[in-house]
C-alpha positions as a Markdown table, in Angstrom:
| # | Residue | x | y | z |
|---|---|---|---|---|
| 1 | Met | -28.3 | -36.6 | -37.7 |
| 2 | Lys | -31.1 | -37.7 | -35.4 |
| 3 | Phe | -31.8 | -34.0 | -34.6 |
| 4 | Leu | -32.0 | -33.2 | -38.3 |
| 5 | Ile | -34.5 | -36.0 | -38.7 |
| 6 | Ser | -36.6 | -34.7 | -35.9 |
| 7 | Leu | -36.6 | -31.3 | -37.4 |
| 8 | Thr | -38.0 | -32.5 | -40.7 |
| 9 | His | -40.5 | -35.0 | -39.4 |
| 10 | Phe | -41.9 | -33.4 | -36.2 |
| 11 | Lys | -45.6 | -32.9 | -36.5 |
| 12 | Phe | -47.7 | -30.2 | -34.8 |
| 13 | Thr | -51.4 | -30.8 | -34.2 |
| 14 | Gly | -54.4 | -28.9 | -32.9 |
| 15 | His | -54.9 | -25.2 | -32.3 |
| 16 | Ala | -51.4 | -24.8 | -30.9 |
| 17 | Leu | -49.9 | -25.2 | -34.4 |
| 18 | Pro | -49.1 | -21.5 | -35.1 |
| 19 | Lys | -47.7 | -20.9 | -31.6 |
| 20 | Leu | -45.5 | -24.1 | -31.5 |
| 21 | Gly | -44.4 | -23.6 | -35.1 |
| 22 | Ser | -43.2 | -20.1 | -34.2 |
| 23 | Leu | -41.1 | -21.4 | -31.4 |
| 24 | Trp | -38.8 | -23.2 | -33.8 |
| 25 | Met | -37.3 | -19.8 | -34.3 |
| 26 | Leu | -35.8 | -20.1 | -30.8 |
| 27 | Val | -33.9 | -23.2 | -32.0 |
| 28 | Ala | -32.8 | -21.3 | -35.1 |
| 29 | Ala | -31.7 | -18.3 | -32.9 |
| 30 | Leu | -29.5 | -20.6 | -30.9 |
| 31 | Gly | -28.0 | -22.1 | -34.1 |
| 32 | Phe | -27.4 | -18.7 | -35.6 |
| 33 | Ala | -25.8 | -17.4 | -32.4 |
| 34 | Ile | -23.4 | -20.4 | -32.3 |
| 35 | Met | -22.7 | -19.9 | -35.9 |
| 36 | Gly | -21.8 | -16.2 | -35.3 |
| 37 | Ala | -19.4 | -17.2 | -32.5 |
| 38 | Leu | -17.7 | -19.7 | -34.8 |
| 39 | Val | -17.5 | -17.0 | -37.6 |
| 40 | Lys | -15.7 | -14.8 | -35.2 |
| 41 | Val | -13.2 | -17.6 | -34.4 |
| 42 | Gly | -12.8 | -18.4 | -38.0 |
| 43 | Ala | -12.3 | -14.8 | -39.1 |
| 44 | Gln | -8.9 | -14.8 | -37.3 |
| 45 | Lys | -7.7 | -16.8 | -40.3 |
| 46 | Phe | -10.2 | -16.8 | -43.1 |
| 47 | Ser | -11.8 | -14.1 | -45.3 |
| 48 | Ser | -15.5 | -13.4 | -45.5 |
| 49 | Ala | -15.7 | -15.2 | -48.8 |
| 50 | Glu | -14.0 | -18.3 | -47.4 |
| 51 | Leu | -16.2 | -18.4 | -44.3 |
| 52 | Val | -19.4 | -18.2 | -46.5 |
| 53 | Phe | -18.0 | -20.9 | -48.7 |
| 54 | Tyr | -17.1 | -23.3 | -45.9 |
| 55 | Arg | -20.3 | -22.6 | -44.0 |
| 56 | Ser | -22.3 | -23.4 | -47.2 |
| 57 | Leu | -20.1 | -26.4 | -48.2 |
| 58 | Phe | -20.2 | -28.2 | -44.9 |
| 59 | Gly | -23.9 | -27.4 | -44.5 |
| 60 | Leu | -24.5 | -28.8 | -48.0 |
| 61 | Leu | -22.7 | -32.0 | -47.1 |
| 62 | Val | -24.8 | -32.4 | -43.9 |
| 63 | Ile | -28.1 | -31.9 | -45.7 |
| 64 | Trp | -27.0 | -34.1 | -48.7 |
| 65 | Leu | -26.1 | -36.9 | -46.3 |
| 66 | Tyr | -29.6 | -36.7 | -44.8 |
| 67 | Ile | -31.2 | -36.7 | -48.2 |
| 68 | Phe | -29.1 | -39.6 | -49.4 |
| 69 | Thr | -29.7 | -41.8 | -46.3 |
| 70 | Arg | -33.4 | -41.2 | -46.4 |
| 71 | Lys | -33.6 | -41.6 | -50.2 |
| 72 | Leu | -35.5 | -38.3 | -50.6 |
| 73 | Pro | -36.3 | -36.7 | -53.9 |
| 74 | Ile | -34.7 | -33.4 | -54.6 |
| 75 | Ala | -36.7 | -32.7 | -57.8 |
| 76 | Thr | -39.3 | -30.0 | -57.2 |
| 77 | Pro | -42.3 | -28.7 | -59.1 |
| 78 | Val | -41.5 | -25.1 | -57.9 |
| 79 | Met | -37.8 | -24.9 | -59.0 |
| 80 | Phe | -38.1 | -21.2 | -60.0 |
| 81 | Lys | -39.4 | -20.3 | -56.5 |
| 82 | Gln | -36.6 | -22.3 | -54.9 |
| 83 | Met | -33.9 | -20.7 | -57.0 |
| 84 | Ser | -35.5 | -17.3 | -56.4 |
| 85 | Arg | -35.3 | -17.9 | -52.6 |
| 86 | Ala | -31.8 | -19.1 | -52.9 |
| 87 | Leu | -30.6 | -16.2 | -55.0 |
| 88 | Val | -32.2 | -13.6 | -52.8 |
| 89 | Gly | -30.9 | -15.2 | -49.6 |
| 90 | Phe | -27.3 | -15.5 | -51.0 |
| 91 | Ala | -27.4 | -11.9 | -52.2 |
| 92 | Ser | -28.5 | -10.7 | -48.8 |
| 93 | Leu | -25.7 | -12.8 | -47.2 |
| 94 | Val | -23.1 | -11.2 | -49.5 |
| 95 | Leu | -24.4 | -7.7 | -48.8 |
| 96 | Phe | -24.3 | -8.4 | -45.1 |
| 97 | Phe | -20.7 | -9.6 | -45.2 |
| 98 | Tyr | -19.7 | -6.5 | -47.3 |
| 99 | Ala | -21.3 | -4.3 | -44.6 |
| 100 | Ile | -19.4 | -6.2 | -41.9 |
| 101 | Ser | -16.1 | -5.6 | -43.7 |
| 102 | His | -16.7 | -1.9 | -44.1 |
| 103 | Leu | -18.7 | -0.9 | -41.0 |
| 104 | Pro | -18.4 | -1.5 | -37.3 |
| 105 | Leu | -19.8 | -5.0 | -36.6 |
| 106 | Ala | -22.7 | -3.6 | -34.4 |
| 107 | Thr | -23.8 | -1.2 | -37.1 |
| 108 | Ala | -23.8 | -3.9 | -39.8 |
| 109 | Ile | -25.8 | -6.3 | -37.6 |
| 110 | Thr | -28.3 | -3.6 | -36.6 |
| 111 | Leu | -28.9 | -2.8 | -40.3 |
| 112 | Asn | -29.3 | -6.4 | -41.2 |
| 113 | Tyr | -31.8 | -6.8 | -38.4 |
| 114 | Thr | -34.2 | -4.3 | -40.0 |
| 115 | Ser | -35.4 | -7.4 | -41.8 |
| 116 | Pro | -38.4 | -8.0 | -39.5 |
| 117 | Leu | -39.6 | -4.4 | -40.0 |
| 118 | Phe | -39.3 | -4.8 | -43.8 |
| 119 | Leu | -41.1 | -8.1 | -43.6 |
| 120 | Ala | -44.0 | -6.4 | -41.7 |
| 121 | Leu | -44.2 | -3.8 | -44.5 |
| 122 | Leu | -44.1 | -6.5 | -47.2 |
| 123 | Thr | -46.4 | -9.1 | -45.6 |
| 124 | Pro | -49.7 | -7.5 | -46.8 |
| 125 | Phe | -48.5 | -7.5 | -50.4 |
| 126 | Leu | -46.5 | -10.7 | -50.6 |
| 127 | Leu | -48.3 | -13.0 | -48.1 |
| 128 | His | -51.7 | -11.2 | -47.9 |
| 129 | Glu | -51.5 | -11.1 | -44.1 |
| 130 | Lys | -52.5 | -8.0 | -42.2 |
| 131 | Pro | -50.2 | -7.5 | -39.1 |
| 132 | Lys | -51.9 | -6.7 | -35.8 |
| 133 | Lys | -51.0 | -3.5 | -34.0 |
| 134 | Thr | -49.6 | -5.4 | -31.1 |
| 135 | Leu | -47.2 | -7.2 | -33.5 |
| 136 | Trp | -46.0 | -3.9 | -34.8 |
| 137 | Leu | -45.3 | -2.9 | -31.1 |
| 138 | Gly | -43.3 | -6.1 | -30.6 |
| 139 | Leu | -41.3 | -5.6 | -33.7 |
| 140 | Val | -40.4 | -2.0 | -33.0 |
| 141 | Leu | -39.7 | -2.7 | -29.4 |
| 142 | Gly | -37.4 | -5.6 | -30.4 |
| 143 | Phe | -35.5 | -3.5 | -32.9 |
| 144 | Phe | -35.1 | -0.7 | -30.4 |
| 145 | Gly | -33.7 | -3.3 | -28.0 |
| 146 | Val | -31.2 | -4.6 | -30.7 |
| 147 | Thr | -30.1 | -1.0 | -31.4 |
| 148 | Leu | -29.6 | -0.3 | -27.7 |
| 149 | Leu | -27.7 | -3.6 | -27.2 |
| 150 | Leu | -25.4 | -3.1 | -30.2 |
| 151 | Glu | -25.0 | 0.7 | -30.0 |
| 152 | Pro | -24.2 | 1.2 | -33.7 |
| 153 | Asn | -22.4 | 4.3 | -34.9 |
| 154 | Phe | -22.4 | 5.8 | -38.4 |
| 155 | Asn | -20.8 | 8.6 | -40.3 |
| 156 | Ser | -21.3 | 10.2 | -43.7 |
| 157 | Lys | -18.4 | 8.5 | -45.4 |
| 158 | Asp | -20.0 | 5.1 | -44.7 |
| 159 | Trp | -23.1 | 5.9 | -46.8 |
| 160 | Leu | -22.5 | 3.2 | -49.4 |
| 161 | Ala | -21.7 | 0.4 | -47.0 |
| 162 | Gly | -24.6 | 1.6 | -44.8 |
| 163 | Ser | -27.0 | 1.5 | -47.8 |
| 164 | Leu | -25.9 | -2.0 | -48.7 |
| 165 | Gly | -26.2 | -3.1 | -45.1 |
| 166 | Leu | -29.8 | -1.8 | -45.1 |
| 167 | Leu | -30.4 | -3.5 | -48.4 |
| 168 | Ser | -29.2 | -6.8 | -46.8 |
| 169 | Gly | -32.1 | -6.4 | -44.3 |
| 170 | Leu | -34.5 | -5.9 | -47.2 |
| 171 | Gly | -33.1 | -9.0 | -49.0 |
| 172 | Ala | -33.4 | -11.1 | -45.8 |
| 173 | Ala | -37.0 | -10.0 | -45.5 |
| 174 | Leu | -37.7 | -11.1 | -49.1 |
| 175 | Ala | -35.9 | -14.4 | -48.5 |
| 176 | Tyr | -38.1 | -15.0 | -45.4 |
| 177 | Ala | -41.2 | -14.2 | -47.5 |
| 178 | His | -40.1 | -16.8 | -50.1 |
| 179 | Val | -39.6 | -19.4 | -47.3 |
| 180 | Lys | -43.2 | -18.8 | -46.1 |
| 181 | Gln | -44.5 | -19.1 | -49.7 |
| 182 | Leu | -42.6 | -22.3 | -50.2 |
| 183 | Gly | -44.1 | -23.7 | -47.0 |
| 184 | Gln | -47.6 | -22.8 | -48.3 |
| 185 | Leu | -46.7 | -24.8 | -51.5 |
| 186 | Asn | -45.9 | -27.8 | -49.2 |
| 187 | Glu | -42.2 | -27.8 | -50.0 |
| 188 | Pro | -40.3 | -29.7 | -47.3 |
| 189 | Asp | -37.8 | -27.8 | -45.1 |
| 190 | Trp | -34.9 | -30.0 | -46.1 |
| 191 | Arg | -35.4 | -29.3 | -49.8 |
| 192 | Thr | -35.5 | -25.6 | -49.3 |
| 193 | Val | -32.3 | -25.6 | -47.2 |
| 194 | Phe | -30.7 | -27.9 | -49.8 |
| 195 | Tyr | -31.1 | -25.6 | -52.7 |
| 196 | Phe | -30.1 | -22.5 | -50.6 |
| 197 | Thr | -26.9 | -24.2 | -49.5 |
| 198 | Leu | -26.2 | -25.5 | -53.0 |
| 199 | Leu | -26.5 | -22.1 | -54.6 |
| 200 | Ser | -24.6 | -20.4 | -51.8 |
| 201 | Thr | -21.7 | -22.9 | -52.1 |
| 202 | Ile | -21.4 | -22.2 | -55.8 |
| 203 | Gly | -21.8 | -18.5 | -55.4 |
| 204 | Ala | -19.3 | -18.3 | -52.5 |
| 205 | Gly | -16.9 | -20.5 | -54.5 |
| 206 | Leu | -16.9 | -18.0 | -57.3 |
| 207 | Trp | -16.5 | -15.2 | -54.8 |
| 208 | Met | -13.4 | -16.9 | -53.4 |
| 209 | Leu | -11.7 | -16.5 | -56.8 |
| 210 | Phe | -11.4 | -12.8 | -56.1 |
| 211 | Ala | -10.3 | -13.1 | -52.5 |
| 212 | Gln | -7.1 | -14.3 | -50.8 |
| 213 | Phe | -7.2 | -18.0 | -50.1 |
| 214 | Gln | -5.8 | -19.6 | -46.9 |
| 215 | Pro | -4.8 | -23.2 | -46.9 |
| 216 | Leu | -6.8 | -25.6 | -44.6 |
| 217 | Ala | -5.2 | -27.3 | -41.6 |
| 218 | Trp | -6.6 | -30.2 | -39.6 |
| 219 | Arg | -7.1 | -27.9 | -36.6 |
| 220 | Asp | -9.5 | -25.7 | -38.7 |
| 221 | Leu | -11.9 | -28.6 | -39.3 |
| 222 | Pro | -13.7 | -28.5 | -35.9 |
| 223 | Val | -14.5 | -24.8 | -36.3 |
| 224 | Leu | -15.6 | -25.1 | -40.0 |
| 225 | Leu | -17.6 | -28.3 | -39.4 |
| 226 | Gly | -19.3 | -26.7 | -36.4 |
| 227 | Leu | -20.0 | -23.6 | -38.6 |
| 228 | Gly | -21.7 | -25.7 | -41.3 |
| 229 | Leu | -23.6 | -27.9 | -38.8 |
| 230 | Ser | -24.9 | -25.0 | -36.7 |
| 231 | Ala | -25.9 | -23.0 | -39.8 |
| 232 | Thr | -27.7 | -26.0 | -41.3 |
| 233 | Ile | -29.7 | -26.7 | -38.1 |
| 234 | Ala | -30.5 | -23.0 | -37.8 |
| 235 | Gln | -31.7 | -22.9 | -41.5 |
| 236 | Leu | -33.9 | -26.0 | -41.0 |
| 237 | Ala | -35.4 | -24.7 | -37.8 |
| 238 | Met | -35.9 | -21.2 | -39.3 |
| 239 | Thr | -37.6 | -22.7 | -42.4 |
| 240 | Arg | -39.9 | -24.8 | -40.2 |
| 241 | Ala | -40.7 | -21.8 | -38.1 |
| 242 | Tyr | -41.8 | -19.7 | -41.1 |
| 243 | Arg | -43.6 | -22.6 | -42.7 |
| 244 | Thr | -45.7 | -23.6 | -39.6 |
| 245 | Gly | -45.8 | -20.5 | -37.5 |
| 246 | Asp | -47.0 | -16.9 | -37.6 |
| 247 | Thr | -44.8 | -14.9 | -40.0 |
| 248 | Leu | -44.3 | -11.8 | -37.9 |
| 249 | Val | -44.1 | -13.7 | -34.6 |
| 250 | Val | -41.2 | -15.6 | -36.1 |
| 251 | Ala | -39.6 | -12.4 | -37.3 |
| 252 | Ser | -39.9 | -10.9 | -33.9 |
| 253 | Leu | -38.4 | -14.0 | -32.2 |
| 254 | Ala | -35.4 | -13.7 | -34.6 |
| 255 | Tyr | -34.2 | -10.8 | -32.3 |
| 256 | Ile | -33.4 | -13.4 | -29.7 |
| 257 | Thr | -30.4 | -14.3 | -31.9 |
| 258 | Val | -28.7 | -11.0 | -30.8 |
| 259 | Val | -29.3 | -11.8 | -27.2 |
| 260 | Leu | -27.9 | -15.3 | -27.3 |
| 261 | Ala | -24.9 | -14.1 | -29.4 |
| 262 | Ser | -24.2 | -11.4 | -26.7 |
| 263 | Leu | -24.4 | -14.0 | -23.9 |
| 264 | Ile | -22.1 | -16.4 | -25.8 |
| 265 | Ala | -19.6 | -13.5 | -26.2 |
| 266 | Ala | -19.8 | -12.7 | -22.5 |
| 267 | Ile | -19.2 | -16.4 | -21.6 |
| 268 | Trp | -16.7 | -17.3 | -24.3 |
| 269 | Trp | -14.6 | -14.0 | -24.5 |
| 270 | Gln | -15.5 | -12.6 | -21.1 |
| 271 | Glu | -17.1 | -9.6 | -22.6 |
| 272 | His | -18.9 | -7.9 | -19.7 |
| 273 | Leu | -22.4 | -6.6 | -20.3 |
| 274 | Ser | -23.4 | -3.1 | -19.2 |
| 275 | Leu | -26.6 | -2.1 | -17.5 |
| 276 | Asp | -27.8 | -0.7 | -20.9 |
| 277 | Ala | -27.2 | -4.2 | -22.3 |
| 278 | Tyr | -29.3 | -5.9 | -19.7 |
| 279 | Ile | -32.1 | -3.4 | -20.3 |
| 280 | Ala | -31.8 | -4.0 | -24.1 |
| 281 | Ile | -32.0 | -7.8 | -23.5 |
| 282 | Gly | -35.1 | -7.3 | -21.4 |
| 283 | Leu | -36.7 | -5.2 | -24.2 |
| 284 | Ile | -36.0 | -7.9 | -26.7 |
| 285 | Val | -37.4 | -10.6 | -24.5 |
| 286 | Val | -40.6 | -8.5 | -23.8 |
| 287 | Ser | -41.0 | -7.9 | -27.6 |
| 288 | Gly | -41.0 | -11.7 | -28.1 |
| 289 | Ile | -43.6 | -12.2 | -25.4 |
| 290 | Ile | -45.8 | -9.5 | -26.9 |
| 291 | Ser | -45.6 | -11.1 | -30.3 |
| 292 | Met | -46.4 | -14.5 | -28.9 |
| 293 | Arg | -49.4 | -13.3 | -26.9 |
| 294 | Ser | -50.8 | -11.3 | -29.9 |
| 295 | Thr | -51.5 | -14.6 | -31.7 |
| 296 | Arg | -53.5 | -16.3 | -28.9 |
């Protein structure tokens, strides 16, 4: 809880604001990587619909507890924008899980991580920011590194799932643009995360009505609680990064999630990394460095 408080109250000052703000994405990347590992553990028993529901439900409980103890107001003058962000984010999440269930995992993740490229294309129109050429270099280099690391494969019969997976990347980009706009409207991070987790909990609960339900056991709680907590911390850090940092630098640093997830898999499940994987990780790290230096 103290960490959540620090996330929502930490202040940046001076000219280092954009750079330090962007670095919150590294915290988010670690949170999303841990969440991904817990999803893999939970998938041995639960369906995609159940995992989205429990991730959202436990995350909602965590953020609500913070709001309740701090006596913070959840009323907002930009409810339409909050609901729009929540709907787009949840739709992207559903499309991503659909792609995961019908495509190889690496392919689904690679399609979803086209979001920084879509965001770069949309930024001039939605956020009125013109990307620098060096930022484009960092984004493309990072995506190439992700593709090399995950080694996706695709065939003609997967065109529908592939199209929806690509659409999940576009949806994620739109959600990130919404987060940036909400930050420009001075909406606090915790409120944005609250409405996203609230709508995701409701939406995933309805989704579960059409999926097979597995009864909960006490031994499941550590994984599900960890899933909700890591997702909430990642969402708070990601929202802070987009609100206070450079939009496309944050998008580029999001590729670090794939690196951390791969390292966790290597440590947790003893999945050995090939030489190509290490080269890919190097490319992703270099892309982040290029993006950071481009805003100096």
